[in-house]
SEFIZA-3560 file (N, C-alpha, C; in Angstrom, 3 decimals):
REM SEFIZA-3560
<numar><xx>182.110</xx><yy>35.614</yy><zz>116.704</zz><atom>N</atom></numar>
<numar><xx>182.175</xx><yy>34.232</yy><zz>117.180</zz><atom>CA</atom></numar>
<numar><xx>183.068</xx><yy>33.424</yy><zz>116.244</zz><atom>C</atom></numar>
<numar><xx>184.032</xx><yy>32.699</yy><zz>116.828</zz><atom>N</atom></numar>
<numar><xx>184.875</xx><yy>31.814</yy><zz>116.036</zz><atom>CA</atom></numar>
<numar><xx>184.062</xx><yy>30.612</yy><zz>115.576</zz><atom>C</atom></numar>
<numar><xx>184.550</xx><yy>29.931</yy><zz>114.566</zz><atom>N</atom></numar>
<numar><xx>183.839</xx><yy>28.777</yy><zz>114.022</zz><atom>CA</atom></numar>
<numar><xx>183.632</xx><yy>27.665</yy><zz>115.043</zz><atom>C</atom></numar>
<numar><xx>184.497</xx><yy>27.561</yy><zz>116.027</zz><atom>N</atom></numar>
<numar><xx>184.402</xx><yy>26.465</yy><zz>116.988</zz><atom>CA</atom></numar>
<numar><xx>183.851</xx><yy>26.893</yy><zz>118.344</zz><atom>C</atom></numar>
<numar><xx>183.435</xx><yy>28.134</yy><zz>118.484</zz><atom>N</atom></numar>
<numar><xx>182.921</xx><yy>28.610</yy><zz>119.761</zz><atom>CA</atom></numar>
<numar><xx>181.714</xx><yy>27.804</yy><zz>120.243</zz><atom>C</atom></numar>
<numar><xx>180.954</xx><yy>27.246</yy><zz>119.338</zz><atom>N</atom></numar>
<numar><xx>179.773</xx><yy>26.484</yy><zz>119.728</zz><atom>CA</atom></numar>
<numar><xx>180.140</xx><yy>25.241</yy><zz>120.535</zz><atom>C</atom></numar>
<numar><xx>181.385</xx><yy>24.796</yy><zz>120.432</zz><atom>N</atom></numar>
<numar><xx>181.802</xx><yy>23.611</yy><zz>121.175</zz><atom>CA</atom></numar>
<numar><xx>181.933</xx><yy>23.869</yy><zz>122.666</zz><atom>C</atom></numar>
<numar><xx>182.126</xx><yy>25.125</yy><zz>123.049</zz><atom>N</atom></numar>
<numar><xx>182.356</xx><yy>25.478</yy><zz>124.441</zz><atom>CA</atom></numar>
<numar><xx>181.345</xx><yy>26.522</yy><zz>124.886</zz><atom>C</atom></numar>
<numar><xx>180.273</xx><yy>26.088</yy><zz>125.536</zz><atom>N</atom></numar>
<numar><xx>179.308</xx><yy>27.052</yy><zz>126.053</zz><atom>CA</atom></numar>
<numar><xx>180.006</xx><yy>28.044</yy><zz>126.988</zz><atom>C</atom></numar>
<numar><xx>179.375</xx><yy>29.193</yy><zz>127.219</zz><atom>N</atom></numar>
<numar><xx>179.984</xx><yy>30.246</yy><zz>128.035</zz><atom>CA</atom></numar>
<numar><xx>180.409</xx><yy>29.773</yy><zz>129.413</zz><atom>C</atom></numar>
<numar><xx>179.691</xx><yy>28.822</yy><zz>129.990</zz><atom>N</atom></numar>
<numar><xx>180.018</xx><yy>28.379</yy><zz>131.345</zz><atom>CA</atom></numar>
<numar><xx>181.005</xx><yy>27.213</yy><zz>131.386</zz><atom>C</atom></numar>
<numar><xx>181.508</xx><yy>26.780</yy><zz>130.218</zz><atom>N</atom></numar>
<numar><xx>182.461</xx><yy>25.687</yy><zz>130.165</zz><atom>CA</atom></numar>
<numar><xx>183.679</xx><yy>26.157</yy><zz>129.373</zz><atom>C</atom></numar>
<numar><xx>184.830</xx><yy>26.122</yy><zz>130.001</zz><atom>N</atom></numar>
<numar><xx>186.062</xx><yy>26.552</yy><zz>129.339</zz><atom>CA</atom></numar>
<numar><xx>186.741</xx><yy>25.359</yy><zz>128.680</zz><atom>C</atom></numar>
<numar><xx>187.479</xx><yy>25.642</yy><zz>127.641</zz><atom>N</atom></numar>
<numar><xx>188.275</xx><yy>24.595</yy><zz>126.997</zz><atom>CA</atom></numar>
<numar><xx>189.355</xx><yy>24.145</yy><zz>127.960</zz><atom>C</atom></numar>
<numar><xx>189.693</xx><yy>22.882</yy><zz>127.896</zz><atom>N</atom></numar>
<numar><xx>190.753</xx><yy>22.356</yy><zz>128.758</zz><atom>CA</atom></numar>
<numar><xx>192.088</xx><yy>22.854</yy><zz>128.233</zz><atom>C</atom></numar>
<numar><xx>192.691</xx><yy>23.760</yy><zz>128.975</zz><atom>N</atom></numar>
<numar><xx>193.958</xx><yy>24.325</yy><zz>128.557</zz><atom>CA</atom></numar>
<numar><xx>195.115</xx><yy>23.744</yy><zz>129.351</zz><atom>C</atom></numar>
<numar><xx>194.887</xx><yy>22.633</yy><zz>130.037</zz><atom>N</atom></numar>
<numar><xx>195.951</xx><yy>22.042</yy><zz>130.849</zz><atom>CA</atom></numar>
<numar><xx>197.002</xx><yy>21.411</yy><zz>129.942</zz><atom>C</atom></numar>
<numar><xx>198.219</xx><yy>21.798</yy><zz>130.190</zz><atom>N</atom></numar>
<numar><xx>199.350</xx><yy>21.244</yy><zz>129.462</zz><atom>CA</atom></numar>
<numar><xx>200.346</xx><yy>20.786</yy><zz>130.510</zz><atom>C</atom></numar>
<numar><xx>200.786</xx><yy>19.545</yy><zz>130.417</zz><atom>N</atom></numar>
<numar><xx>201.718</xx><yy>19.063</yy><zz>131.431</zz><atom>CA</atom></numar>
<numar><xx>203.153</xx><yy>19.308</yy><zz>130.999</zz><atom>C</atom></numar>
<numar><xx>203.994</xx><yy>19.449</yy><zz>131.990</zz><atom>N</atom></numar>
<numar><xx>205.418</xx><yy>19.665</yy><zz>131.795</zz><atom>CA</atom></numar>
<numar><xx>206.038</xx><yy>18.344</yy><zz>131.344</zz><atom>C</atom></numar>
<numar><xx>206.667</xx><yy>18.308</yy><zz>130.159</zz><atom>N</atom></numar>
<numar><xx>207.212</xx><yy>17.042</yy><zz>129.663</zz><atom>CA</atom></numar>
<numar><xx>208.281</xx><yy>16.436</yy><zz>130.563</zz><atom>C</atom></numar>
<numar><xx>208.888</xx><yy>17.243</yy><zz>131.429</zz><atom>N</atom></numar>
<numar><xx>209.887</xx><yy>16.693</yy><zz>132.343</zz><atom>CA</atom></numar>
<numar><xx>209.234</xx><yy>16.052</yy><zz>133.564</zz><atom>C</atom></numar>
<numar><xx>207.913</xx><yy>16.146</yy><zz>133.671</zz><atom>N</atom></numar>
<numar><xx>207.179</xx><yy>15.602</yy><zz>134.812</zz><atom>CA</atom></numar>
<numar><xx>206.269</xx><yy>14.447</yy><zz>134.404</zz><atom>C</atom></numar>
<numar><xx>206.723</xx><yy>13.663</yy><zz>133.429</zz><atom>N</atom></numar>
<numar><xx>205.923</xx><yy>12.523</yy><zz>132.974</zz><atom>CA</atom></numar>
<numar><xx>206.699</xx><yy>11.226</yy><zz>133.114</zz><atom>C</atom></numar>
<numar><xx>205.959</xx><yy>10.156</yy><zz>133.177</zz><atom>N</atom></numar>
<numar><xx>206.506</xx><yy>8.807</yy><zz>133.109</zz><atom>CA</atom></numar>
<numar><xx>206.024</xx><yy>8.227</yy><zz>131.789</zz><atom>C</atom></numar>
<numar><xx>206.930</xx><yy>7.646</yy><zz>131.036</zz><atom>N</atom></numar>
<numar><xx>206.590</xx><yy>7.078</yy><zz>129.736</zz><atom>CA</atom></numar>
<numar><xx>206.497</xx><yy>5.566</yy><zz>129.861</zz><atom>C</atom></numar>
<numar><xx>205.426</xx><yy>5.017</yy><zz>129.317</zz><atom>N</atom></numar>
<numar><xx>205.229</xx><yy>3.567</yy><zz>129.283</zz><atom>CA</atom></numar>
<numar><xx>205.363</xx><yy>3.126</yy><zz>127.829</zz><atom>C</atom></numar>
<numar><xx>206.253</xx><yy>2.185</yy><zz>127.578</zz><atom>N</atom></numar>
<numar><xx>206.444</xx><yy>1.620</yy><zz>126.243</zz><atom>CA</atom></numar>
<numar><xx>206.072</xx><yy>0.147</yy><zz>126.283</zz><atom>C</atom></numar>
<numar><xx>205.362</xx><yy>-0.315</yy><zz>125.257</zz><atom>N</atom></numar>
<numar><xx>205.019</xx><yy>-1.742</yy><zz>125.209</zz><atom>CA</atom></numar>
<numar><xx>205.832</xx><yy>-2.433</yy><zz>124.128</zz><atom>C</atom></numar>
<numar><xx>206.035</xx><yy>-3.721</yy><zz>124.310</zz><atom>N</atom></numar>
<numar><xx>206.769</xx><yy>-4.508</yy><zz>123.317</zz><atom>CA</atom></numar>
<numar><xx>206.008</xx><yy>-4.560</yy><zz>122.000</zz><atom>C</atom></numar>
<numar><xx>204.717</xx><yy>-4.236</yy><zz>122.026</zz><atom>N</atom></numar>
<numar><xx>203.908</xx><yy>-4.206</yy><zz>120.815</zz><atom>CA</atom></numar>
<numar><xx>203.985</xx><yy>-2.882</yy><zz>120.069</zz><atom>C</atom></numar>
<numar><xx>204.754</xx><yy>-1.932</yy><zz>120.587</zz><atom>N</atom></numar>
<numar><xx>204.937</xx><yy>-0.660</yy><zz>119.891</zz><atom>CA</atom></numar>
<numar><xx>204.133</xx><yy>0.501</yy><zz>120.448</zz><atom>C</atom></numar>
<numar><xx>203.295</xx><yy>0.267</yy><zz>121.458</zz><atom>N</atom></numar>
<numar><xx>202.507</xx><yy>1.348</yy><zz>122.045</zz><atom>CA</atom></numar>
<numar><xx>203.351</xx><yy>2.242</yy><zz>122.943</zz><atom>C</atom></numar>
<numar><xx>202.905</xx><yy>3.482</yy><zz>123.089</zz><atom>N</atom></numar>
<numar><xx>203.601</xx><yy>4.433</yy><zz>123.944</zz><atom>CA</atom></numar>
<numar><xx>202.576</xx><yy>5.328</yy><zz>124.623</zz><atom>C</atom></numar>
<numar><xx>202.728</xx><yy>5.506</yy><zz>125.946</zz><atom>N</atom></numar>
<numar><xx>201.809</xx><yy>6.347</yy><zz>126.717</zz><atom>CA</atom></numar>
<numar><xx>202.610</xx><yy>7.239</yy><zz>127.645</zz><atom>C</atom></numar>
<numar><xx>202.177</xx><yy>8.480</yy><zz>127.824</zz><atom>N</atom></numar>
<numar><xx>202.810</xx><yy>9.386</yy><zz>128.768</zz><atom>CA</atom></numar>
<numar><xx>201.844</xx><yy>9.645</yy><zz>129.915</zz><atom>C</atom></numar>
<numar><xx>202.351</xx><yy>9.509</yy><zz>131.129</zz><atom>N</atom></numar>
<numar><xx>201.541</xx><yy>9.677</yy><zz>132.331</zz><atom>CA</atom></numar>
<numar><xx>202.131</xx><yy>10.834</yy><zz>133.142</zz><atom>C</atom></numar>
<numar><xx>201.424</xx><yy>11.972</yy><zz>133.208</zz><atom>N</atom></numar>
<numar><xx>201.950</xx><yy>13.087</yy><zz>133.989</zz><atom>CA</atom></numar>
<numar><xx>201.795</xx><yy>12.856</yy><zz>135.488</zz><atom>C</atom></numar>
<numar><xx>202.776</xx><yy>13.298</yy><zz>136.250</zz><atom>N</atom></numar>
<numar><xx>202.656</xx><yy>13.291</yy><zz>137.699</zz><atom>CA</atom></numar>
<numar><xx>201.774</xx><yy>14.465</yy><zz>138.095</zz><atom>C</atom></numar>
<numar><xx>200.966</xx><yy>14.294</yy><zz>139.101</zz><atom>N</atom></numar>
<numar><xx>200.132</xx><yy>15.381</yy><zz>139.593</zz><atom>CA</atom></numar>
<numar><xx>200.969</xx><yy>16.322</yy><zz>140.449</zz><atom>C</atom></numar>
<numar><xx>200.504</xx><yy>17.534</yy><zz>140.598</zz><atom>N</atom></numar>
<numar><xx>201.227</xx><yy>18.508</yy><zz>141.403</zz><atom>CA</atom></numar>
<numar><xx>201.478</xx><yy>17.958</yy><zz>142.809</zz><atom>C</atom></numar>
<numar><xx>202.709</xx><yy>18.074</yy><zz>143.253</zz><atom>N</atom></numar>
<numar><xx>203.074</xx><yy>17.596</yy><zz>144.583</zz><atom>CA</atom></numar>
<numar><xx>203.547</xx><yy>16.156</yy><zz>144.628</zz><atom>C</atom></numar>
<numar><xx>203.395</xx><yy>15.414</yy><zz>143.542</zz><atom>N</atom></numar>
<numar><xx>203.856</xx><yy>14.022</yy><zz>143.509</zz><atom>CA</atom></numar>
<numar><xx>205.324</xx><yy>13.968</yy><zz>143.112</zz><atom>C</atom></numar>
<numar><xx>206.102</xx><yy>13.215</yy><zz>143.856</zz><atom>N</atom></numar>
<numar><xx>207.516</xx><yy>13.035</yy><zz>143.528</zz><atom>CA</atom></numar>
<numar><xx>207.741</xx><yy>11.737</yy><zz>142.766</zz><atom>C</atom></numar>
<numar><xx>206.898</xx><yy>10.732</yy><zz>143.040</zz><atom>N</atom></numar>
<numar><xx>207.031</xx><yy>9.431</yy><zz>142.389</zz><atom>CA</atom></numar>
<numar><xx>205.642</xx><yy>8.824</yy><zz>142.167</zz><atom>C</atom></numar>
<numar><xx>205.613</xx><yy>7.825</yy><zz>141.304</zz><atom>N</atom></numar>
<numar><xx>204.424</xx><yy>6.985</yy><zz>141.088</zz><atom>CA</atom></numar>
<numar><xx>204.895</xx><yy>5.543</yy><zz>141.046</zz><atom>C</atom></numar>
<numar><xx>204.063</xx><yy>4.635</yy><zz>141.492</zz><atom>N</atom></numar>
<numar><xx>204.389</xx><yy>3.218</yy><zz>141.325</zz><atom>CA</atom></numar>
<numar><xx>204.041</xx><yy>2.808</yy><zz>139.896</zz><atom>C</atom></numar>
<numar><xx>204.629</xx><yy>1.723</yy><zz>139.453</zz><atom>N</atom></numar>
<numar><xx>204.285</xx><yy>1.173</yy><zz>138.140</zz><atom>CA</atom></numar>
<numar><xx>202.779</xx><yy>0.940</yy><zz>138.081</zz><atom>C</atom></numar>
<numar><xx>202.215</xx><yy>0.401</yy><zz>139.150</zz><atom>N</atom></numar>
<numar><xx>200.775</xx><yy>0.110</yy><zz>139.224</zz><atom>CA</atom></numar>
<numar><xx>199.934</xx><yy>1.361</yy><zz>138.967</zz><atom>C</atom></numar>
<numar><xx>200.269</xx><yy>2.456</yy><zz>139.640</zz><atom>N</atom></numar>
<numar><xx>199.506</xx><yy>3.699</yy><zz>139.490</zz><atom>CA</atom></numar>
<numar><xx>199.680</xx><yy>4.263</yy><zz>138.078</zz><atom>C</atom></numar>
<numar><xx>200.886</xx><yy>4.196</yy><zz>137.543</zz><atom>N</atom></numar>
<numar><xx>201.115</xx><yy>4.682</yy><zz>136.181</zz><atom>CA</atom></numar>
<numar><xx>200.271</xx><yy>3.907</yy><zz>135.174</zz><atom>C</atom></numar>
<numar><xx>200.207</xx><yy>2.587</yy><zz>135.324</zz><atom>N</atom></numar>
<numar><xx>199.388</xx><yy>1.767</yy><zz>134.421</zz><atom>CA</atom></numar>
<numar><xx>197.908</xx><yy>2.121</yy><zz>134.553</zz><atom>C</atom></numar>
<numar><xx>197.464</xx><yy>2.341</yy><zz>135.778</zz><atom>N</atom></numar>
<numar><xx>196.060</xx><yy>2.697</yy><zz>136.023</zz><atom>CA</atom></numar>
<numar><xx>195.730</xx><yy>4.038</yy><zz>135.399</zz><atom>C</atom></numar>
<numar><xx>196.581</xx><yy>5.027</yy><zz>135.595</zz><atom>N</atom></numar>
<numar><xx>196.330</xx><yy>6.359</yy><zz>135.025</zz><atom>CA</atom></numar>
<numar><xx>196.331</xx><yy>6.344</yy><zz>133.507</zz><atom>C</atom></numar>
<numar><xx>197.118</xx><yy>5.452</yy><zz>132.923</zz><atom>N</atom></numar>
<numar><xx>197.150</xx><yy>5.330</yy><zz>131.466</zz><atom>CA</atom></numar>
<numar><xx>195.992</xx><yy>4.480</yy><zz>130.952</zz><atom>C</atom></numar>
<numar><xx>195.182</xx><yy>3.947</yy><zz>131.883</zz><atom>N</atom></numar>
<numar><xx>194.025</xx><yy>3.100</yy><zz>131.556</zz><atom>CA</atom></numar>
<numar><xx>194.443</xx><yy>1.866</yy><zz>130.761</zz><atom>C</atom></numar>
<numar><xx>195.526</xx><yy>1.236</yy><zz>131.230</zz><atom>N</atom></numar>
<numar><xx>196.048</xx><yy>0.046</yy><zz>130.567</zz><atom>CA</atom></numar>
<numar><xx>195.696</xx><yy>-1.209</yy><zz>131.343</zz><atom>C</atom></numar>
<numar><xx>195.375</xx><yy>-2.236</yy><zz>130.622</zz><atom>N</atom></numar>
<numar><xx>195.171</xx><yy>-3.570</yy><zz>131.203</zz><atom>CA</atom></numar>
<numar><xx>196.333</xx><yy>-4.426</yy><zz>130.733</zz><atom>C</atom></numar>
<numar><xx>196.948</xx><yy>-5.120</yy><zz>131.661</zz><atom>N</atom></numar>
<numar><xx>198.101</xx><yy>-5.944</yy><zz>131.316</zz><atom>CA</atom></numar>
<numar><xx>197.874</xx><yy>-7.375</yy><zz>131.792</zz><atom>C</atom></numar>
<numar><xx>198.466</xx><yy>-8.308</yy><zz>131.081</zz><atom>N</atom></numar>
<numar><xx>198.348</xx><yy>-9.704</yy><zz>131.480</zz><atom>CA</atom></numar>
<numar><xx>199.178</xx><yy>-9.941</yy><zz>132.738</zz><atom>C</atom></numar>
<numar><xx>198.806</xx><yy>-10.944</yy><zz>133.527</zz><atom>N</atom></numar>
<numar><xx>199.520</xx><yy>-11.208</yy><zz>134.785</zz><atom>CA</atom></numar>
<numar><xx>201.007</xx><yy>-11.520</yy><zz>134.605</zz><atom>C</atom></numar>
<numar><xx>201.386</xx><yy>-12.041</yy><zz>133.455</zz><atom>N</atom></numar>
<numar><xx>202.786</xx><yy>-12.407</yy><zz>133.251</zz><atom>CA</atom></numar>
<numar><xx>203.596</xx><yy>-11.302</yy><zz>132.566</zz><atom>C</atom></numar>
<numar><xx>203.067</xx><yy>-10.097</yy><zz>132.482</zz><atom>N</atom></numar>
<numar><xx>203.794</xx><yy>-8.983</yy><zz>131.879</zz><atom>CA</atom></numar>
<numar><xx>205.003</xx><yy>-8.630</yy><zz>132.739</zz><atom>C</atom></numar>
<numar><xx>206.114</xx><yy>-8.371</yy><zz>132.081</zz><atom>N</atom></numar>
<numar><xx>207.339</xx><yy>-7.956</yy><zz>132.768</zz><atom>CA</atom></numar>
<numar><xx>207.494</xx><yy>-6.447</yy><zz>132.618</zz><atom>C</atom></numar>
<numar><xx>208.114</xx><yy>-5.822</yy><zz>133.620</zz><atom>N</atom></numar>
<numar><xx>208.340</xx><yy>-4.380</yy><zz>133.623</zz><atom>CA</atom></numar>
<numar><xx>209.832</xx><yy>-4.133</yy><zz>133.779</zz><atom>C</atom></numar>
<numar><xx>210.379</xx><yy>-3.289</yy><zz>132.928</zz><atom>N</atom></numar>
<numar><xx>211.807</xx><yy>-3.011</yy><zz>132.927</zz><atom>CA</atom></numar>
<numar><xx>212.037</xx><yy>-1.508</yy><zz>133.013</zz><atom>C</atom></numar>
<numar><xx>212.955</xx><yy>-1.097</yy><zz>133.885</zz><atom>N</atom></numar>
<numar><xx>213.357</xx><yy>0.301</yy><zz>134.017</zz><atom>CA</atom></numar>
<numar><xx>214.885</xx><yy>0.326</yy><zz>134.039</zz><atom>C</atom></numar>
<numar><xx>215.465</xx><yy>1.055</yy><zz>133.116</zz><atom>N</atom></numar>
<numar><xx>216.931</xx><yy>1.168</yy><zz>133.031</zz><atom>CA</atom></numar>
<numar><xx>217.621</xx><yy>-0.196</yy><zz>132.988</zz><atom>C</atom></numar>
<numar><xx>217.047</xx><yy>-1.124</yy><zz>132.249</zz><atom>N</atom></numar>
<numar><xx>217.649</xx><yy>-2.438</yy><zz>132.077</zz><atom>CA</atom></numar>
<numar><xx>217.493</xx><yy>-3.389</yy><zz>133.249</zz><atom>C</atom></numar>
<numar><xx>216.686</xx><yy>-2.992</yy><zz>134.240</zz><atom>N</atom></numar>
<numar><xx>216.468</xx><yy>-3.822</yy><zz>135.426</zz><atom>CA</atom></numar>
<numar><xx>214.988</xx><yy>-4.186</yy><zz>135.503</zz><atom>C</atom></numar>
<numar><xx>214.702</xx><yy>-5.471</yy><zz>135.719</zz><atom>N</atom></numar>
<numar><xx>213.316</xx><yy>-5.883</yy><zz>135.860</zz><atom>CA</atom></numar>
<numar><xx>212.794</xx><yy>-5.427</yy><zz>137.221</zz><atom>C</atom></numar>
<numar><xx>211.587</xx><yy>-4.828</yy><zz>137.224</zz><atom>N</atom></numar>
<numar><xx>210.994</xx><yy>-4.314</yy><zz>138.460</zz><atom>CA</atom></numar>
<numar><xx>209.589</xx><yy>-4.890</yy><zz>138.633</zz><atom>C</atom></numar>
<numar><xx>209.062</xx><yy>-4.741</yy><zz>139.836</zz><atom>N</atom></numar>
<numar><xx>207.703</xx><yy>-5.189</yy><zz>140.148</zz><atom>CA</atom></numar>
<numar><xx>206.735</xx><yy>-4.009</yy><zz>140.036</zz><atom>C</atom></numar>
<numar><xx>205.439</xx><yy>-4.297</yy><zz>140.135</zz><atom>N</atom></numar>
<numar><xx>204.408</xx><yy>-3.261</yy><zz>139.987</zz><atom>CA</atom></numar>
<numar><xx>204.431</xx><yy>-2.225</yy><zz>141.108</zz><atom>C</atom></numar>
<numar><xx>205.044</xx><yy>-2.535</yy><zz>142.241</zz><atom>N</atom></numar>
<numar><xx>205.101</xx><yy>-1.560</yy><zz>143.333</zz><atom>CA</atom></numar>
<numar><xx>206.352</xx><yy>-0.676</yy><zz>143.265</zz><atom>C</atom></numar>
<numar><xx>207.181</xx><yy>-0.882</yy><zz>142.257</zz><atom>N</atom></numar>
<numar><xx>208.405</xx><yy>-0.089</yy><zz>142.083</zz><atom>CA</atom></numar>
<numar><xx>208.048</xx><yy>1.386</yy><zz>141.881</zz><atom>C</atom></numar>
<numar><xx>208.746</xx><yy>2.277</yy><zz>142.582</zz><atom>N</atom></numar>
<numar><xx>208.481</xx><yy>3.709</yy><zz>142.483</zz><atom>CA</atom></numar>
<numar><xx>209.294</xx><yy>4.330</yy><zz>141.354</zz><atom>C</atom></numar>
<numar><xx>208.624</xx><yy>5.174</yy><zz>140.561</zz><atom>N</atom></numar>
<numar><xx>209.230</xx><yy>5.818</yy><zz>139.402</zz><atom>CA</atom></numar>
<numar><xx>209.222</xx><yy>7.327</yy><zz>139.590</zz><atom>C</atom></numar>
<numar><xx>210.314</xx><yy>7.958</yy><zz>139.240</zz><atom>N</atom></numar>
<numar><xx>210.387</xx><yy>9.405</yy><zz>139.313</zz><atom>CA</atom></numar>
<numar><xx>210.086</xx><yy>10.040</yy><zz>137.967</zz><atom>C</atom></numar>
<numar><xx>209.970</xx><yy>11.362</yy><zz>137.933</zz><atom>N</atom></numar>
<numar><xx>209.704</xx><yy>12.052</yy><zz>136.672</zz><atom>CA</atom></numar>
<numar><xx>210.800</xx><yy>11.754</yy><zz>135.652</zz><atom>C</atom></numar>
<numar><xx>210.397</xx><yy>11.561</yy><zz>134.420</zz><atom>N</atom></numar>
<numar><xx>211.335</xx><yy>11.264</yy><zz>133.352</zz><atom>CA</atom></numar>
<numar><xx>211.620</xx><yy>9.785</yy><zz>133.168</zz><atom>C</atom></numar>
<numar><xx>211.097</xx><yy>8.946</yy><zz>134.053</zz><atom>N</atom></numar>
<numar><xx>211.333</xx><yy>7.503</yy><zz>133.954</zz><atom>CA</atom></numar>
<numar><xx>210.595</xx><yy>6.916</yy><zz>132.754</zz><atom>C</atom></numar>
<numar><xx>211.164</xx><yy>5.856</yy><zz>132.217</zz><atom>N</atom></numar>
<numar><xx>210.520</xx><yy>5.108</yy><zz>131.138</zz><atom>CA</atom></numar>
<numar><xx>210.393</xx><yy>3.663</yy><zz>131.580</zz><atom>C</atom></numar>
<numar><xx>209.183</xx><yy>3.129</yy><zz>131.476</zz><atom>N</atom></numar>
<numar><xx>208.901</xx><yy>1.727</yy><zz>131.788</zz><atom>CA</atom></numar>
<numar><xx>208.758</xx><yy>0.990</yy><zz>130.461</zz><atom>C</atom></numar>
<numar><xx>209.501</xx><yy>-0.063</yy><zz>130.282</zz><atom>N</atom></numar>
<numar><xx>209.318</xx><yy>-0.928</yy><zz>129.121</zz><atom>CA</atom></numar>
<numar><xx>208.526</xx><yy>-2.139</yy><zz>129.594</zz><atom>C</atom></numar>
<numar><xx>207.418</xx><yy>-2.408</yy><zz>128.933</zz><atom>N</atom></numar>
<numar><xx>206.582</xx><yy>-3.561</yy><zz>129.295</zz><atom>CA</atom></numar>
<numar><xx>206.758</xx><yy>-4.646</yy><zz>128.240</zz><atom>C</atom></numar>
<numar><xx>206.892</xx><yy>-5.864</yy><zz>128.707</zz><atom>N</atom></numar>
<numar><xx>207.011</xx><yy>-7.006</yy><zz>127.807</zz><atom>CA</atom></numar>
<numar><xx>205.883</xx><yy>-7.952</yy><zz>128.185</zz><atom>C</atom></numar>
<numar><xx>204.930</xx><yy>-8.101</yy><zz>127.285</zz><atom>N</atom></numar>
<numar><xx>203.760</xx><yy>-8.931</yy><zz>127.544</zz><atom>CA</atom></numar>
<numar><xx>202.543</xx><yy>-8.315</yy><zz>126.879</zz><atom>C</atom></numar>
<numar><xx>201.389</xx><yy>-8.773</yy><zz>127.282</zz><atom>N</atom></numar>
<numar><xx>200.145</xx><yy>-8.320</yy><zz>126.684</zz><atom>CA</atom></numar>
<numar><xx>199.638</xx><yy>-7.047</yy><zz>127.384</zz><atom>C</atom></numar>
<numar><xx>199.630</xx><yy>-5.922</yy><zz>126.646</zz><atom>N</atom></numar>
<numar><xx>199.189</xx><yy>-4.621</yy><zz>127.178</zz><atom>CA</atom></numar>
<numar><xx>198.089</xx><yy>-4.102</yy><zz>126.274</zz><atom>C</atom></numar>
<numar><xx>196.945</xx><yy>-3.766</yy><zz>126.876</zz><atom>N</atom></numar>
<numar><xx>195.807</xx><yy>-3.261</yy><zz>126.089</zz><atom>CA</atom></numar>
<numar><xx>195.241</xx><yy>-2.023</yy><zz>126.754</zz><atom>C</atom></numar>
<numar><xx>194.713</xx><yy>-1.135</yy><zz>125.944</zz><atom>N</atom></numar>
<numar><xx>194.010</xx><yy>0.029</yy><zz>126.478</zz><atom>CA</atom></numar>
<numar><xx>194.647</xx><yy>1.322</yy><zz>126.070</zz><atom>C</atom></numar>
<numar><xx>194.382</xx><yy>2.310</yy><zz>126.924</zz><atom>N</atom></numar>
<numar><xx>194.925</xx><yy>3.629</yy><zz>126.669</zz><atom>CA</atom></numar>
<numar><xx>193.930</xx><yy>4.450</yy><zz>125.987</zz><atom>C</atom></numar>
//
């Protein structure tokens, strides 16, 4: 028995899920935070809203969202590899 085997009973396996780094959306905050949100299998895009929800982030109503130097709304669709820059109050994760 390994030293850490007690953490995983026989009927529970360790979470070995690893996401493909090319299949993530990155959220950056003006406060220095960074979150990666993987797309689920079969998803081609995510909205800014869904990405924020999956990252468990709460944002102030006046937060701005920027993608490739263009300001976007929360319903904007993002593809894999996209980076969202948020300017405003972002909490959570």
